[in-house]
NUGU-741337 format. One record per residue (C-alpha): residue number from 1; residue in one letter; chain; z, x, y. Coordinates in pm, 1 decimal. Example, Ala and Ser with C-alpha at 12.3 -4.5 7.8 and 13.67 -1.06 7.14 Angstrom:
2
PT  resi  resn  chain        c3        c1        c2
PT     1     a      A     780.0    1230.0    -450.0
PT     2     s      A     714.0    1367.0    -106.0
This chain:
380
PT  resi  resn  chain        c3        c1        c2
PT     1     m      A    4593.3   29183.2   -6991.9
PT     2     g      A    4360.4   28917.1   -7096.6
PT     3     r      A    4480.4   28656.3   -6865.8
PT     4     r      A    4350.3   28485.6   -6537.2
PT     5     l      A    4538.1   28661.5   -6262.1
PT     6     g      A    4565.9   28596.2   -5899.1
PT     7     a      A    4514.9   28283.0   -5699.6
PT     8     g      A    4670.3   27938.6   -5762.3
PT     9     d      A    4856.5   27651.1   -5683.6
PT    10     e      A    5213.3   27573.9   -5587.4
PT    11     e      A    5285.4   27274.7   -5797.4
PT    12     g      A    5017.6   27145.5   -6007.8
PT    13     t      A    5184.9   26832.9   -6153.9
PT    14     g      A    4856.4   26658.8   -6141.4
PT    15     d      A    4949.6   26399.3   -5887.8
PT    16     e      A    4884.1   26586.3   -5559.2
PT    17     e      A    4705.8   26389.0   -5304.7
PT    18     g      A    4332.9   26478.9   -5284.1
PT    19     t      A    4340.3   26696.3   -5622.8
PT    20     g      A    3982.5   26734.7   -5736.5
PT    21     d      A    3811.1   26694.3   -5413.5
PT    22     e      A    3570.5   26957.2   -5294.4
PT    23     t      A    3656.4   27175.5   -5003.8
PT    24     r      A    3418.0   27117.3   -4713.1
PT    25     d      A    3354.0   27318.6   -4403.3
PT    26     e      A    3337.5   27165.1   -4044.0
PT    27     a      A    2989.8   27042.4   -4111.8
PT    28     g      A    3091.8   26864.4   -4423.2
PT    29     d      A    2921.8   27118.2   -4655.2
PT    30     i      A    3090.4   27208.1   -4976.8
PT    31     d      A    3222.3   27573.1   -4950.3
PT    32     d      A    3241.4   27727.0   -5313.9
PT    33     r      A    3290.0   28095.9   -5232.6
PT    34     t      A    3536.8   28273.3   -5448.4
PT    35     a      A    3908.7   28328.7   -5346.7
PT    36     g      A    4178.6   28559.3   -5372.0
PT    37     p      A    4505.2   28467.8   -5585.4
PT    38     f      A    4739.2   28337.0   -5308.7
PT    39     g      A    4484.6   28205.4   -5063.3
PT    40     v      A    4117.6   28208.7   -4960.6
PT    41     q      A    3887.4   28440.3   -4769.2
PT    42     l      A    3684.7   28232.1   -4512.4
PT    43     t      A    3425.0   28389.1   -4272.8
PT    44     a      A    3569.6   28212.0   -3982.1
PT    45     s      A    3920.7   28141.4   -3922.3
PT    46     r      A    3865.2   27829.7   -3704.8
PT    47     r      A    3683.7   27689.3   -4022.4
PT    48     t      A    4017.4   27742.2   -4212.0
PT    49     i      A    4226.8   27561.8   -3935.5
PT    50     a      A    3996.4   27288.9   -3905.8
PT    51     s      A    4020.0   27234.2   -4292.8
PT    52     a      A    4399.6   27256.3   -4258.7
PT    53     a      A    4410.6   27017.8   -3973.1
PT    54     r      A    4232.4   26750.9   -4156.8
PT    55     i      A    4504.7   26702.2   -4405.7
PT    56     s      A    4692.3   26474.1   -4164.2
PT    57     g      A    4679.5   26263.4   -3867.5
PT    58     e      A    4956.8   26241.1   -3608.6
PT    59     t      A    5115.4   26550.3   -3456.8
PT    60     w      A    5459.7   26464.7   -3589.6
PT    61     r      A    5610.8   26192.7   -3809.9
PT    62     r      A    5953.1   26112.4   -3936.9
PT    63     p      A    6064.3   26316.9   -4236.0
PT    64     g      A    6031.0   26139.0   -4565.5
PT    65     n      A    5740.1   25945.6   -4490.6
PT    66     y      A    5536.8   26008.8   -4800.6
PT    67     a      A    5382.4   25809.6   -5088.1
PT    68     p      A    5627.6   25774.5   -5372.9
PT    69     s      A    5358.6   25807.2   -5631.8
PT    70     t      A    5323.3   26172.2   -5547.9
PT    71     l      A    5663.9   26238.6   -5688.2
PT    72     s      A    5654.7   26014.5   -5983.5
PT    73     a      A    5549.0   26269.3   -6235.1
PT    74     s      A    5771.0   26553.9   -6141.3
PT    75     m      A    6068.9   26319.9   -6121.5
PT    76     a      A    6026.7   26267.0   -6509.1
PT    77     v      A    6091.7   26649.1   -6546.2
PT    78     d      A    6429.0   26746.1   -6722.5
PT    79     l      A    6541.6   26948.1   -6422.3
PT    80     d      A    6895.3   27004.1   -6556.1
PT    81     r      A    6745.3   27171.8   -6849.4
PT    82     i      A    6521.8   27387.3   -6641.8
PT    83     g      A    6808.1   27464.3   -6402.4
PT    84     r      A    7021.9   27583.6   -6691.7
PT    85     a      A    6767.6   27780.4   -6883.5
PT    86     n      A    6821.0   28154.3   -6958.1
PT    87     l      A    6533.7   28409.7   -6953.3
PT    88     k      A    6458.8   28342.0   -7338.8
PT    89     e      A    6432.2   27975.2   -7263.0
PT    90     l      A    6223.4   28017.6   -6962.6
PT    91     g      A    5953.1   28105.5   -7191.8
PT    92     d      A    5935.2   27754.0   -7312.8
PT    93     i      A    5919.8   27595.3   -6954.9
PT    94     r      A    5605.2   27536.9   -6743.8
PT    95     i      A    5590.3   27667.7   -6388.6
PT    96     d      A    5482.1   27328.2   -6291.4
PT    97     d      A    5822.7   27188.1   -6408.3
PT    98     v      A    6013.4   27463.0   -6226.0
PT    99     l      A    5839.7   27371.1   -5911.9
PT   100     s      A    5937.1   27010.2   -5936.1
PT   101     f      A    6288.4   27108.3   -5787.0
PT   102     i      A    6091.2   27112.4   -5447.6
PT   103     d      A    5964.7   26761.0   -5506.0
PT   104     r      A    6292.5   26637.1   -5591.8
PT   105     g      A    6412.4   26788.6   -5286.6
PT   106     i      A    6156.0   26594.3   -5067.7
PT   107     e      A    6299.8   26272.1   -5222.9
PT   108     n      A    6658.8   26371.8   -5211.2
PT   109     m      A    6706.1   26680.4   -4996.4
PT   110     p      A    6995.3   26907.6   -5130.8
PT   111     s      A    7258.9   27030.3   -4895.6
PT   112     y      A    7297.3   27406.7   -4830.5
PT   113     m      A    7590.4   27441.5   -5052.9
PT   114     d      A    7401.0   27231.4   -5331.9
PT   115     l      A    7147.5   27509.8   -5302.7
PT   116     y      A    7410.1   27770.7   -5315.7
PT   117     r      A    7546.4   27601.7   -5629.1
PT   118     r      A    7230.0   27594.7   -5782.6
PT   119     w      A    7194.9   27975.7   -5723.9
PT   120     e      A    7538.0   28037.2   -5897.9
PT   121     s      A    7413.7   27856.8   -6192.4
PT   122     q      A    7074.3   28015.2   -6216.9
PT   123     q      A    7168.5   28384.6   -6227.3
PT   124     w      A    6953.9   28636.4   -6436.7
PT   125     a      A    6913.2   29010.4   -6494.8
PT   126     v      A    6604.9   29211.6   -6484.2
PT   127     a      A    6772.2   29441.1   -6733.6
PT   128     d      A    6761.8   29176.6   -6983.8
PT   129     l      A    6387.0   29159.3   -6987.3
PT   130     d      A    6178.7   29333.1   -7273.6
PT   131     f      A    5828.5   29431.6   -7165.5
PT   132     t      A    5726.9   29561.7   -7515.8
PT   133     l      A    5467.6   29306.0   -7575.4
PT   134     d      A    5337.1   29338.4   -7207.3
PT   135     r      A    5281.9   29714.4   -7280.5
PT   136     q      A    5065.7   29632.9   -7576.0
PT   137     d      A    4866.5   29384.0   -7379.4
PT   138     w      A    4816.1   29656.2   -7118.6
PT   139     l      A    4700.1   29915.2   -7367.2
PT   140     n      A    4457.7   29660.4   -7510.4
PT   141     s      A    4319.8   29535.8   -7190.8
PT   142     t      A    3996.5   29599.2   -7030.2
PT   143     e      A    3931.0   29798.5   -6724.2
PT   144     l      A    3852.0   29491.9   -6511.0
PT   145     e      A    4176.7   29320.4   -6637.9
PT   146     r      A    4384.5   29612.1   -6552.5
PT   147     k      A    4242.1   29645.2   -6190.0
PT   148     s      A    4282.9   29279.1   -6138.6
PT   149     t      A    4637.7   29290.9   -6266.1
PT   150     l      A    4716.8   29601.5   -6055.5
PT   151     w      A    4582.8   29436.7   -5737.3
PT   152     s      A    4769.7   29127.2   -5776.0
PT   153     h      A    5096.8   29282.4   -5879.9
PT   154     r      A    5078.0   29540.2   -5585.6
PT   155     l      A    5066.8   29258.5   -5342.9
PT   156     f      A    5367.4   29074.1   -5489.2
PT   157     f      A    5569.3   29390.7   -5552.1
PT   158     n      A    5507.5   29510.6   -5187.5
PT   159     g      A    5548.1   29167.6   -5043.5
PT   160     e      A    5891.7   29127.8   -5218.7
PT   161     e      A    6024.4   29446.8   -5058.0
PT   162     r      A    5887.3   29361.5   -4729.7
PT   163     v      A    6090.7   29012.7   -4720.7
PT   164     t      A    6383.1   29195.8   -4864.3
PT   165     a      A    6386.7   29444.7   -4565.9
PT   166     t      A    6339.0   29163.7   -4293.3
PT   167     l      A    6587.0   28907.2   -4422.6
PT   168     a      A    6923.1   29049.8   -4278.3
PT   169     p      A    6857.8   28933.2   -3918.9
PT   170     f      A    6807.7   28579.3   -4053.6
PT   171     v      A    7161.0   28584.8   -4189.4
PT   172     w      A    7311.1   28714.9   -3867.0
PT   173     a      A    7120.1   28439.2   -3674.8
PT   174     a      A    7238.0   28153.9   -3920.1
PT   175     p      A    7340.4   27857.4   -3707.6
PT   176     t      A    7610.6   27733.3   -3958.5
PT   177     p      A    7829.8   27894.1   -4210.8
PT   178     e      A    7657.5   27706.9   -4479.3
PT   179     i      A    7325.7   27841.3   -4386.6
PT   180     e      A    7462.6   28201.5   -4369.3
PT   181     i      A    7603.2   28165.7   -4721.4
PT   182     f      A    7265.8   28037.5   -4879.3
PT   183     l      A    7062.8   28311.6   -4678.9
PT   184     s      A    7300.2   28573.8   -4824.3
PT   185     t      A    7192.5   28446.4   -5175.7
PT   186     q      A    6840.9   28491.3   -5082.6
PT   187     m      A    6890.0   28840.1   -4993.3
PT   188     v      A    7018.7   28918.5   -5342.6
PT   189     d      A    6734.0   28718.1   -5491.2
PT   190     e      A    6453.5   28917.0   -5302.9
PT   191     a      A    6611.2   29244.9   -5391.3
PT   192     r      A    6617.7   29136.1   -5773.5
PT   193     h      A    6256.9   29038.8   -5751.4
PT   194     t      A    6170.1   29375.6   -5605.2
PT   195     v      A    6359.7   29542.4   -5908.0
PT   196     f      A    6172.0   29319.2   -6120.4
PT   197     f      A    5835.4   29454.3   -6042.4
PT   198     q      A    5975.4   29806.2   -6035.7
PT   199     k      A    6069.1   29746.7   -6398.0
PT   200     w      A    5749.1   29607.9   -6491.4
PT   201     w      A    5560.6   29897.8   -6338.8
PT   202     h      A    5767.9   30151.9   -6517.5
PT   203     d      A    5774.2   29977.7   -6847.0
PT   204     v      A    5413.4   29856.6   -6856.3
PT   205     v      A    5195.5   30055.8   -6644.1
PT   206     g      A    5396.9   30374.4   -6640.6
PT   207     t      A    5469.6   30591.3   -6331.2
PT   208     e      A    5610.6   30943.9   -6250.3
PT   209     a      A    5772.8   30820.0   -5933.1
PT   210     k      A    6133.9   30939.4   -5909.8
PT   211     d      A    6264.9   30638.1   -5721.0
PT   212     l      A    6180.7   30310.3   -5585.7
PT   213     g      A    6070.2   30450.8   -5240.0
PT   214     a      A    5830.4   30678.6   -5411.7
PT   215     l      A    5693.7   30401.2   -5617.2
PT   216     l      A    5658.0   30173.9   -5333.1
PT   217     a      A    5452.3   30439.0   -5163.3
PT   218     e      A    5241.7   30474.2   -5464.9
PT   219     i      A    5151.4   30118.7   -5508.2
PT   220     r      A    5117.0   30010.7   -5164.8
PT   221     p      A    4821.1   29783.2   -5148.8
PT   222     n      A    4496.7   29883.0   -4970.8
PT   223     a      A    4529.6   29550.9   -4804.6
PT   224     n      A    4309.2   29407.5   -4519.2
PT   225     a      A    4429.4   29357.2   -4161.1
PT   226     g      A    4561.2   29022.6   -4233.4
PT   227     y      A    4805.5   29129.9   -4496.5
PT   228     n      A    4933.1   29409.9   -4287.7
PT   229     e      A    4971.2   29197.0   -3993.8
PT   230     l      A    5174.5   28928.4   -4172.6
PT   231     f      A    5395.8   29181.2   -4362.8
PT   232     y      A    5422.7   29467.1   -4132.3
PT   233     e      A    5396.9   29283.4   -3790.2
PT   234     r      A    5470.2   28921.4   -3789.5
PT   235     l      A    5772.7   28944.2   -4025.0
PT   236     p      A    5941.7   29227.9   -3884.6
PT   237     s      A    5879.4   29090.1   -3522.9
PT   238     a      A    6052.4   28772.2   -3606.2
PT   239     a      A    6339.1   28971.0   -3767.4
PT   240     q      A    6361.1   29197.5   -3450.4
PT   241     r      A    6366.2   28894.5   -3227.6
PT   242     l      A    6665.3   28747.4   -3423.2
PT   243     a      A    6846.0   29089.7   -3432.8
PT   244     s      A    6815.4   29124.4   -3065.9
PT   245     n      A    6933.1   28767.0   -2987.6
PT   246     p      A    7098.7   28583.9   -3298.5
PT   247     k      A    7160.9   28278.2   -3075.4
PT   248     d      A    6781.4   28200.6   -3026.8
PT   249     f      A    6731.3   27903.6   -3234.4
PT   250     d      A    6371.6   27870.2   -3131.5
PT   251     a      A    6327.4   28209.7   -3289.4
PT   252     f      A    6517.2   28119.0   -3601.2
PT   253     v      A    6277.9   27806.7   -3652.4
PT   254     e      A    5972.7   28024.4   -3593.4
PT   255     g      A    6096.7   28281.3   -3834.3
PT   256     v      A    6193.9   28026.1   -4108.2
PT   257     t      A    5843.0   27873.8   -4061.4
PT   258     i      A    5670.5   28217.2   -4120.1
PT   259     y      A    5917.6   28338.1   -4404.4
PT   260     h      A    5963.3   28018.3   -4600.8
PT   261     i      A    5664.7   27809.4   -4536.0
PT   262     i      A    5389.2   28062.0   -4493.8
PT   263     v      A    5501.0   28365.7   -4705.6
PT   264     e      A    5701.9   28184.6   -4976.6
PT   265     a      A    5558.8   27821.0   -4993.4
PT   266     t      A    5197.9   27899.1   -4920.0
PT   267     i      A    5156.8   28248.6   -5051.8
PT   268     a      A    5418.4   28348.7   -5315.6
PT   269     l      A    5453.4   28029.4   -5504.5
PT   270     t      A    5087.5   27962.1   -5505.3
PT   271     g      A    5001.8   28297.4   -5674.2
PT   272     q      A    5299.8   28255.0   -5912.7
PT   273     r      A    5176.1   27905.1   -6021.2
PT   274     f      A    4828.3   28016.7   -6108.9
PT   275     e      A    4923.7   28355.8   -6293.3
PT   276     l      A    5202.5   28192.8   -6497.1
PT   277     e      A    5001.3   27894.1   -6582.4
PT   278     s      A    4708.4   28116.1   -6697.2
PT   279     m      A    4952.8   28311.3   -6920.6
PT   280     r      A    5071.0   27985.5   -7087.4
PT   281     e      A    4723.8   27885.5   -7161.7
PT   282     l      A    4664.0   28205.0   -7338.0
PT   283     g      A    4999.9   28169.1   -7548.9
PT   284     s      A    5169.7   28452.5   -7367.2
PT   285     t      A    5471.4   28284.0   -7278.0
PT   286     d      A    5709.1   28511.6   -7493.0
PT   287     r      A    5615.3   28811.8   -7267.2
PT   288     g      A    5884.3   28952.9   -7055.0
PT   289     f      A    5661.1   28907.9   -6737.0
PT   290     y      A    5628.9   28549.7   -6796.7
PT   291     r      A    6003.9   28485.2   -6849.1
PT   292     g      A    6095.4   28705.2   -6548.8
PT   293     f      A    5834.5   28559.8   -6304.7
PT   294     t      A    5902.6   28215.5   -6408.6
PT   295     a      A    6286.8   28318.3   -6305.6
PT   296     v      A    6139.2   28454.3   -5972.9
PT   297     a      A    5948.6   28111.9   -5902.4
PT   298     r      A    6273.5   27927.9   -5970.7
PT   299     d      A    6449.8   28120.3   -5713.2
PT   300     e      A    6167.3   28067.5   -5477.3
PT   301     s      A    6187.8   27699.5   -5538.1
PT   302     r      A    6547.8   27710.4   -5375.2
PT   303     h      A    6430.8   27919.9   -5082.9
PT   304     v      A    6123.6   27690.2   -5005.7
PT   305     s      A    6375.7   27375.5   -5020.4
PT   306     f      A    6606.6   27547.6   -4781.8
PT   307     g      A    6306.3   27613.5   -4546.5
PT   308     i      A    6204.2   27264.1   -4552.5
PT   309     k      A    6555.8   27137.8   -4489.0
PT   310     v      A    6613.8   27362.5   -4198.7
PT   311     l      A    6287.0   27266.5   -4027.2
PT   312     q      A    6326.0   26899.8   -4117.1
PT   313     e      A    6667.7   26898.9   -3933.0
PT   314     a      A    6526.6   27075.4   -3636.2
PT   315     v      A    6248.3   26820.8   -3600.0
PT   316     r      A    6478.3   26530.7   -3652.9
PT   317     e      A    6694.4   26651.1   -3372.0
PT   318     n      A    6424.4   26736.6   -3128.8
PT   319     p      A    6059.8   26659.4   -3231.7
PT   320     e      A    5922.9   26722.6   -2887.5
PT   321     r      A    6073.0   27076.1   -2882.6
PT   322     f      A    6040.4   27189.1   -3246.2
PT   323     a      A    5735.3   27005.3   -3392.6
PT   324     p      A    5487.0   27188.5   -3150.8
PT   325     l      A    5661.7   27527.0   -3213.8
PT   326     i      A    5635.9   27482.9   -3601.0
PT   327     q      A    5278.3   27373.0   -3571.4
PT   328     r      A    5179.3   27649.6   -3338.3
PT   329     t      A    5332.0   27907.6   -3575.9
PT   330     l      A    5145.0   27753.0   -3868.3
PT   331     i      A    4797.2   27758.8   -3697.7
PT   332     e      A    4850.3   28123.1   -3585.4
PT   333     c      A    4953.9   28231.6   -3929.6
PT   334     l      A    4681.3   28047.4   -4121.2
PT   335     p      A    4410.2   28297.1   -4054.4
PT   336     l      A    4647.3   28570.2   -4176.1
PT   337     v      A    4708.9   28382.3   -4512.1
PT   338     t      A    4350.4   28290.9   -4578.6
PT   339     g      A    4239.4   28650.9   -4485.4
PT   340     t      A    4510.2   28836.5   -4662.7
PT   341     l      A    4433.9   28843.5   -5031.3
PT   342     d      A    4039.3   28850.5   -5035.4
PT   343     p      A    3997.4   29077.7   -5355.9
PT   344     p      A    3811.2   29410.4   -5330.1
PT   345     d      A    3615.3   29299.2   -5614.6
PT   346     p      A    3505.7   28938.8   -5644.4
PT   347     r      A    3510.7   28966.9   -6017.6
PT   348     y      A    3885.9   28967.7   -5999.4
PT   349     i      A    3865.0   28601.9   -5936.8
PT   350     t      A    3532.4   28477.6   -6072.8
PT   351     e      A    3569.3   28648.4   -6401.0
PT   352     f      A    3897.3   28453.7   -6451.4
PT   353     g      A    3748.5   28110.1   -6384.5
PT   354     h      A    3855.6   28026.1   -6023.8
PT   355     t      A    3673.3   27931.2   -5705.2
PT   356     e      A    3777.6   27908.0   -5347.4
PT   357     s      A    3735.4   27524.7   -5316.6
PT   358     e      A    3973.6   27474.7   -5604.6
PT   359     i      A    4234.1   27707.5   -5467.8
PT   360     l      A    4184.3   27594.4   -5100.8
PT   361     q      A    4214.8   27222.9   -5198.4
PT   362     f      A    4538.0   27272.5   -5381.4
PT   363     a      A    4688.8   27507.9   -5127.4
PT   364     f      A    4635.7   27265.0   -4840.2
PT   365     d      A    4758.8   26972.3   -5050.1
PT   366     s      A    5078.0   27158.5   -5129.8
PT   367     l      A    5120.0   27275.3   -4763.7
PT   368     n      A    5072.5   26901.6   -4661.2
PT   369     k      A    5353.7   26785.2   -4878.1
PT   370     r      A    5573.0   27034.2   -4725.1
PT   371     l      A    5480.9   26933.8   -4370.7
PT   372     r      A    5531.4   26571.3   -4448.9
PT   373     a      A    5876.8   26625.1   -4558.1
PT   374     i      A    5947.2   26819.8   -4249.0
PT   375     g      A    5790.8   26555.7   -4040.0
PT   376     i      A    5492.3   26719.7   -3891.7
PT   377     n      A    5131.1   26800.2   -3971.9
PT   378     l      A    4872.4   27055.8   -3843.1
PT   379     a      A    4687.9   26811.0   -3605.8
PT   380     a      A    4662.9   26948.9   -3256.4
């Protein structure tokens, strides 16, 4: 495909706190091992947790206590234009600008119905995407580029189906009608994202699979234990707990933390940002994948804003109850994130110009911004 694939950042507006600093281990030594596309592989999970915990100080703080300078660049973005853009116009838009919707939400949090209305105005159809140029790229790509692309897209494709399959109990457990309405739109989004990857696989890679089920079985990634635990144990377990008792609000908060902050904000948007920015650098913004994946990221920006709002409201209502619950869930899941996407071949990352320190720094900077907006951090 001729592009950098895999790991990345969530926002990349160039004004994140700490951007450019080296990632260091507990002893303060620079750690520059290579990383997978949505996270990084560390030899010891406690080292990851220690690095994450250093991003902030107190155990919780009032939401909205952040430095205004971190938002200045993204505030200058024409968000109305981005919000109205159709698939063709999304080819002219940078992923960093799309993700500015989240930064604007940190400063002026939209209501749940605002997010619903944004969903209404940002509809798109997978059938409108043309993958002709993508197919030519595929035919001209090297073996390493193909393997790297397939590895990355398997993780995305399978992950989209997994979150689609586990979201319904969150709708049942929604504590208000407004939250129920928004989560219903997210179910539609996640299904569309799954179909997006199905079409890409058929039109670009080619497959003899007769239906979606057969294709998912064909492409299921040979992932490590972290990926399997997160997508096949933690997410289904959170959904089952809500299905069993939709009135368990603690379970709802824990589930939103896993779904919207860990899976979407820390894994999905990070990978989307790096892959799309790499395609832009290579002049491939007219490809069907770029346009469709940018639309996916715009959808995800709504979902992440929703998750921030839910957890922010919970912490404001009862910080002593919910801040420790969110923190505990994050600390438990961080090793799964960092261990999930270690590439089977390190060249999938190193050949495309990325290092662990670059990715880890940005991932934790981005996570820290979400947590500051919620009103907590990872300090024990």
